[in-house]
N, C-alpha and C positions, 0 to 999 in steps of 0.2 A: 365657690369657695376652695382654698387652695391651701395641700397638707404640705407640712414640711417635713422632708426628707432627710437622714445626715447625709452625710459630704462621703462618706466610705460607702454608702449605697448606690449612688449615683457614680462614683468614681469605678466601682465595681461594674455596673450595669454599662459603663461607657467602656473600659477595659473588655468585657465581654464580647461587645458589640465589633469594636474593635478587631477582636482576637476571629470572629467570626468574618468578617469583609475580607483578614488577611489568609484565612484558610480557603475563601471562596476565589479568592485571587489567583493564587497558588493553582488550585484545582484547575481553573479556567489556563493557567500558563502551561499546564502540563498537557492540558487535552491538546492545546494548540500546538506543543512541543509534539506530540503523536503524530497527529492528524500531518505536520511536517514531513515528518519522518515516513508516514505511509506512502506520501506524495514522491517523495524522494525515491523511496523501493521500489514506486510503480514506475518508476521512469529508468529508475535501471534495469530492472527486468522489461523494457521496452526498447532496450541493446541488442536483444539478441533476437534474429529471425523465428519465426515460427516454424520456417523449413528447417530449420539448423537443428532446434531446440529437442531432438530426440535423437540427432547423430552424435558421433564420435568429436571431440572432444569432451562435450557437453554429456552427454548418455555413452556409458557402454552395454547399455539393456540389451539394444538390439541391431539386428545383423539384415532387416531387407527392410527399403518403406517405399511407399507409394509415392506418386510426383509432389504429391502437397508438403511430402515429407511425413506424414503419419506412418510408424511403425507399424509394419505385418506380420513378423516375426519375431521370435526372441533371437540372446544370443547363441541358443542351439539348435535353431531351426524350425523351433515349435510355432505354430501356428499363436499369435494372438487370441486370447479369447472375447468374443463378443462381449461381454460386461466392460474386460481391461480396456479394450477398442473405445468402446464409449466414453469410458474416463479418460484415455489420453485424447480425443476429441477436443472433447471439453477442456481438457486444459489447454489444448493444441490452440480453440476458440479464445480463450483467456488468453495467450500471449498473441493472439493478433491483434484484439483489442488494446491491450497494452502497447504495443508497437505503434499501431494508429494514433494513438493519443498522445506517445511520445515523439511522434512524428509533428503533431499539431505544435506542443507545445515548442518544439524546437526550433517551428518556423516562426509563432509567435516572438521567439526571443529574437531571431535572428530579425526581424523585420523593427520589434524596437530598437535593437544595438544600431541596423543603419539606418535610421528613419530621424534623423535629427538637421 
């Protein structure tokens, strides 16, 4: 059994379906652009060495550092609190990860450039 439907109803349904598809494609493109921007931001962060990230000119907050570059005292000469030290260590570890990923990416880019 076939049910006849007015052509305006079919056109409206087709237009609604096309609008949903366009909206989905726009969301997917925006998501891809955001992911690409996030990747580029991480690569940009990877340019700064973790041992230099808390030292001047990058940061003027600290006056003394250990051999790895982690701050020991603030600019007034007061010892860094243990909780703040843990947060700084976590930030330092993330920067170390960014640098290693950035180095891997750069080496892969160089391999693709010179492997022809």
